[in-house]
Wavefront OBJ file of the C-alpha trace (Angstrom):
o trace
v -15.531 38.175 21.139
v -17.778 38.738 18.246
v -21.041 37.244 18.004
v -22.404 36.748 14.050
v -25.758 35.823 13.013
v -26.567 33.151 10.182
v -26.674 36.133 7.428
v -23.252 37.049 8.384
v -22.250 33.469 8.514
v -23.314 32.730 4.780
v -21.558 36.235 3.882
v -18.132 34.692 5.411
v -18.634 31.352 3.215
v -19.424 33.365 0.083
v -16.233 35.698 0.423
v -14.004 33.188 1.893
v -12.503 29.747 2.055
v -14.108 28.203 4.873
v -13.182 24.882 6.487
v -15.735 23.345 8.753
v -15.088 20.696 11.218
v -17.243 19.011 13.716
v -17.071 15.477 15.671
v -21.046 15.423 15.344
v -23.125 18.510 14.163
v -26.434 17.555 16.151
v -24.562 16.672 19.378
v -24.980 20.071 20.676
v -22.935 21.427 23.739
v -21.579 18.310 24.931
v -19.555 18.334 28.203
v -16.250 18.570 26.600
v -16.944 21.238 23.777
v -18.108 24.794 23.770
v -19.083 24.457 20.068
v -20.983 22.416 17.683
v -18.332 23.101 15.082
v -15.473 25.356 13.815
v -14.774 27.540 11.020
v -11.825 28.936 9.712
v -12.149 32.199 7.853
v -9.309 32.164 4.988
v -9.437 35.418 2.597
v -9.758 34.863 -1.162
v -6.742 37.439 -1.864
v -3.516 35.418 -2.016
v -1.616 38.566 -0.699
v -3.962 38.468 2.545
v -2.309 35.964 5.089
v -4.880 36.738 8.190
v -6.949 33.755 8.962
v -9.626 33.528 11.656
v -11.031 30.770 14.026
v -14.638 30.576 14.683
v -16.558 28.500 17.005
v -20.057 28.017 15.744
v -23.138 26.822 17.732
v -26.351 25.901 16.044
v -29.453 27.006 17.763
v -33.036 26.522 16.035
v -31.644 26.608 12.598
v -29.260 30.003 13.285
v -25.635 29.854 13.209
v -24.080 31.671 16.001
v -20.268 32.393 15.314
v -17.919 33.051 18.242
v -14.208 34.732 17.040
v -11.782 32.538 19.036
v -8.632 33.917 17.356
v -6.711 35.534 14.523
v -3.308 34.357 13.186
v -1.131 36.215 10.654
v -0.784 33.083 8.320
v -3.572 31.224 6.225
v -4.491 27.884 7.995
v -6.953 25.093 7.496
v -8.399 22.989 10.558
v -8.557 19.687 12.080
v -10.199 19.028 15.356
v -9.228 16.635 18.134
v -12.207 15.921 20.462
v -10.246 13.742 22.803
v -8.085 16.508 23.746
v -10.479 19.295 22.792
v -7.928 20.862 20.387
v -7.625 22.447 17.169
v -4.715 22.209 14.771
v -4.130 25.161 12.481
v -2.296 23.733 9.581
v -0.388 26.240 7.668
v -1.563 26.651 3.881
v 2.080 26.560 3.011
v 2.820 23.345 4.234
v 5.455 23.804 6.747
v 3.797 22.858 10.037
v 0.800 23.379 12.152
v 0.138 25.037 15.562
v -2.217 23.529 18.238
v -4.667 25.902 20.415
v -6.938 25.261 23.039
v -10.362 25.053 21.497
v -11.976 26.969 23.976
v -9.604 29.816 24.528
v -7.679 30.056 21.277
v -4.392 29.938 23.364
v -1.056 28.437 21.776
v -0.447 24.959 23.240
v 2.528 24.055 20.740
v 4.181 24.579 17.389
v 5.307 21.837 14.853
v 7.371 22.766 11.697
v 8.115 20.221 9.250
v 11.634 19.278 8.265
v 10.151 18.841 4.467
v 7.382 21.104 3.414
v 4.334 19.857 1.833
v 3.767 22.383 0.048
v 0.230 24.078 -0.512
v -1.832 22.151 2.008
v -5.342 22.808 1.808
v -7.029 19.678 3.843
v -6.857 18.182 7.355
v -8.680 15.884 9.425
v -7.759 14.278 13.007
v -8.718 10.573 13.143
v -7.159 7.951 16.034
v -4.165 9.801 16.964
v -3.172 10.802 13.651
v -3.331 14.339 11.843
v -3.752 13.668 8.130
v -2.883 16.238 5.877
v -4.037 16.710 2.032
v -1.141 18.356 -0.026
v -2.545 20.227 -3.042
v 0.729 20.574 -4.552
v 2.024 16.939 -3.926
v -1.258 15.282 -4.586
v -1.200 13.175 -1.582
v -2.462 12.595 1.862
v 0.138 11.995 4.699
v -0.602 10.785 8.382
v 1.397 12.836 11.017
v 2.428 10.857 13.946
v 2.467 12.770 17.147
v 4.643 10.184 18.944
v 7.586 10.163 16.557
v 6.869 13.631 15.220
v 6.879 12.803 11.869
v 4.478 12.224 8.544
v 4.519 9.312 6.118
v 2.638 8.748 2.911
v -1.076 7.540 3.546
v -1.987 7.587 0.013
v -0.713 9.135 -3.260
v -2.111 10.446 -6.488
v -4.804 11.896 -4.704
v -6.548 14.852 -6.479
v -6.559 17.414 -3.503
v -7.906 20.723 -4.715
v -9.025 22.614 -1.978
v -11.991 21.223 -0.257
v -11.765 19.328 2.740
v -10.854 15.883 4.534
v -13.340 14.240 6.622
v -13.690 10.858 8.420
v -16.417 8.509 9.278
v -16.437 4.895 10.342
v -12.452 4.518 10.207
v -12.503 5.769 6.466
v -11.132 8.993 5.248
v -12.942 10.848 2.654
v -12.025 13.768 0.371
v -14.035 16.517 -1.018
v -12.540 18.641 -3.843
v -13.225 22.367 -4.514
v -12.524 22.292 -8.260
v -12.988 18.676 -9.196
v -16.591 18.773 -7.722
v -16.122 15.118 -6.544
v -16.446 13.411 -3.389
v -13.939 10.195 -2.767
v -12.807 7.665 -0.344
v -9.258 7.801 0.464
v -7.452 4.445 0.230
v -4.286 3.587 2.301
v -1.416 2.804 0.061
v -3.416 3.731 -3.002
v -5.677 6.687 -4.488
v -9.090 7.264 -4.162
v -12.251 5.124 -5.144
v -16.302 5.462 -5.326
v -16.375 9.245 -6.772
v -19.671 10.918 -5.952
v -20.614 14.312 -7.547
v -21.069 16.996 -5.501
v -21.577 20.758 -5.894
v -18.747 22.626 -7.003
v -16.714 25.342 -4.933
v -16.633 23.196 -1.944
v -14.686 25.052 0.804
v -15.635 23.188 3.796
v -17.113 19.881 4.800
v -18.002 17.831 7.919
v -20.339 14.791 8.654
v -23.341 14.962 10.544
v -24.929 12.624 13.248
v -27.044 11.001 10.338
v -23.710 10.178 8.252
v -24.581 12.887 5.675
v -21.997 15.471 4.419
v -23.017 19.006 5.237
v -20.805 21.242 2.934
v -20.070 24.966 2.250
v -19.664 25.967 -1.147
v -17.995 29.333 -2.391
v -20.749 31.735 -3.810
v -23.472 29.553 -2.431
v -26.209 31.028 -0.222
v -27.146 27.765 1.524
v -25.065 24.891 3.159
v -25.477 21.873 1.079
v -26.285 18.472 2.868
v -25.830 15.449 0.863
v -26.037 11.467 1.489
v -22.723 10.022 1.303
v -23.650 7.992 -2.139
v -24.544 11.445 -3.513
l 1 2 3 4 5 6 7 8 9 10 11 12 13 14 15 16 17 18 19 20 21 22 23 24 25 26 27 28 29 30 31 32 33 34 35 36 37 38 39 40 41 42 43 44 45 46 47 48 49 50 51 52 53 54 55 56 57 58 59 60 61 62 63 64 65 66 67 68 69 70 71 72 73 74 75 76 77 78 79 80 81 82 83 84 85 86 87 88 89 90 91 92 93 94 95 96 97 98 99 100 101 102 103 104 105 106 107 108 109 110 111 112 113 114 115 116 117 118 119 120 121 122 123 124 125 126 127 128 129 130 131 132 133 134 135 136 137 138 139 140 141 142 143 144 145 146 147 148 149 150 151 152 153 154 155 156 157 158 159 160 161 162 163 164 165 166 167 168 169 170 171 172 173 174 175 176 177 178 179 180 181 182 183 184 185 186 187 188 189 190 191 192 193 194 195 196 197 198 199 200 201 202 203 204 205 206 207 208 209 210 211 212 213 214 215 216 217 218 219 220 221 222 223 224 225 226 227
């Protein structure tokens, strides 16, 4: 297990697509969690197919990283706080792996009968796994009970970035579009808000602000939901 300080954490954000997820950034070390958030380190080079999952603890302004596991495919992450598991969503849209958030041990694998193509965003909410397909410009909802996914919203400008959830609403932050949107079920997106460019990961805080990592930035950016 490798521990990394805040400077190294920023270096990872600068050289990688980092996806951050958390249930509540300010709720440190609750009884069911070992970490305050998780980070997926995905190399920029398309030929490099090794990704690493880190657990992150925020201690007095410092981010302490603990390496949980590494896989030989590119993955984006979503967290299920009820079961304390992380879903490793394959970048090629062919499925996902479920791992124990504490140990990184594999708990199950799901392969889709129809690939979503390049899938760059994911969030877990109320028993469903929402996946944003960059190739197909849509968000789908995977149902664990039926082992199938259905359309949640179409004509969605997914471009890297992240999906996040708050108060039963799904939001999309885009990498290249420099916008934050609310995703509307059976629709598209509404209420665009301008945000810094090259978002590589995002999370809601306890104060309902949005914390973002941005490629080549030296800081994490925090914005209000209305921009």
